[in-house]
C-alpha positions in Angstrom: 6.8 5.3 30.9 7.2 7.3 27.8 6.1 6.1 24.5 8.5 6.5 21.6 6.5 4.6 19.1 6.6 5.7 15.5 4.8 4.0 12.7 5.9 6.0 9.5 7.3 4.7 6.2 8.6 6.5 3.1 9.0 4.4 0.0 10.0 4.8 -3.6 9.5 2.3 -6.1 7.8 1.1 -9.3 4.1 0.2 -9.7 4.0 -3.5 -10.6 0.5 -3.7 -12.0 -2.8 -2.0 -12.6 -4.4 -0.6 -9.2 -7.7 -2.2 -8.3 -10.6 -0.5 -6.5 -12.5 -2.8 -4.1 -15.8 -2.2 -2.3 -15.6 -4.0 1.2 -18.6 -5.5 2.8 -18.6 -2.6 5.1 -19.3 -0.3 2.0 -15.9 1.3 2.3 -13.8 1.6 -0.8 -10.0 0.9 -1.1 -7.6 1.2 -4.0 -4.8 -1.5 -3.8 -1.8 -1.9 -5.7 1.9 -3.0 -5.4 5.2 -1.5 -5.7 8.6 -3.1 -6.3 11.6 -1.7 -4.7 15.1 -3.1 -5.8 17.4 -3.9 -2.8 20.7 -1.8 -2.8 22.8 -4.1 -0.5 22.0 -7.5 -2.2 20.3 -9.1 -5.0 16.7 -9.1 -5.3 13.5 -6.8 -4.9 10.9 -6.2 -2.2 7.2 -6.2 -3.4 5.0 -4.3 -1.1 1.2 -4.0 -1.0 -0.2 -0.5 -0.8 -3.6 0.5 0.3 -5.3 3.8 -0.5 -8.2 4.8 1.6 -9.0 8.4 1.5 -10.6 10.0 -1.8 -7.6 11.8 -2.6 -5.1 8.8 -2.4 -7.7 6.4 -4.1 -8.1 8.9 -7.0 -4.2 9.1 -7.3 -3.8 5.4 -7.0 -6.4 4.6 -9.7 -4.4 6.9 -12.1 -1.0 5.2 -11.8 0.4 3.2 -14.6 2.4 0.0 -14.5 6.1 0.6 -14.2 5.6 4.2 -13.1 7.7 5.4 -10.3 6.0 6.5 -7.1 6.8 7.9 -3.6 4.5 6.6 -1.0 4.3 7.9 2.6 2.2 6.2 5.2 2.2 3.6 7.9 2.4 -0.2 8.1 -1.1 -1.8 9.0 -2.2 -5.4 9.4 -5.7 -6.0 8.0 -7.9 -8.8 9.3 -11.0 -10.4 7.6 -13.1 -13.4 7.7 -12.3 -15.8 5.0 -14.1 -19.0 4.2 -11.3 -21.0 6.1 -11.3 -18.7 9.1 -9.7 -15.5 10.2 -7.1 -14.1 7.7 -4.8 -11.2 7.7 -2.1 -9.5 5.7 0.3 -6.5 6.1 0.0 -3.4 4.1 1.3 0.1 3.7 -1.5 2.5 4.2 -0.8 5.4 2.0 -1.4 8.8 3.4 0.2 10.4 0.3 1.0 9.1 -3.1 3.1 11.2 -5.7 4.7 10.4 -9.0 8.5 10.9 -9.3 
């Protein structure tokens, strides 16, 4: 059976807040921020969480300013972690490239 799977996204939107760097219990570092994308076909916006894991995307992510327009390419990922109340998860876009537009 052939596999036609693809997990690639290209997003353009505005940064909605100050990017934050986190150190995880594993010692890994990630920069997280959100972008807001206005909907074209109906009222409203979509707010998406972005995670930057590589040194280059973390550097770029930390330099972003609120309301700045960016283009993100990457893939959708679901992260899991142990929270005090049990297993928790959330969806994010894992950025492979971040650029200002």
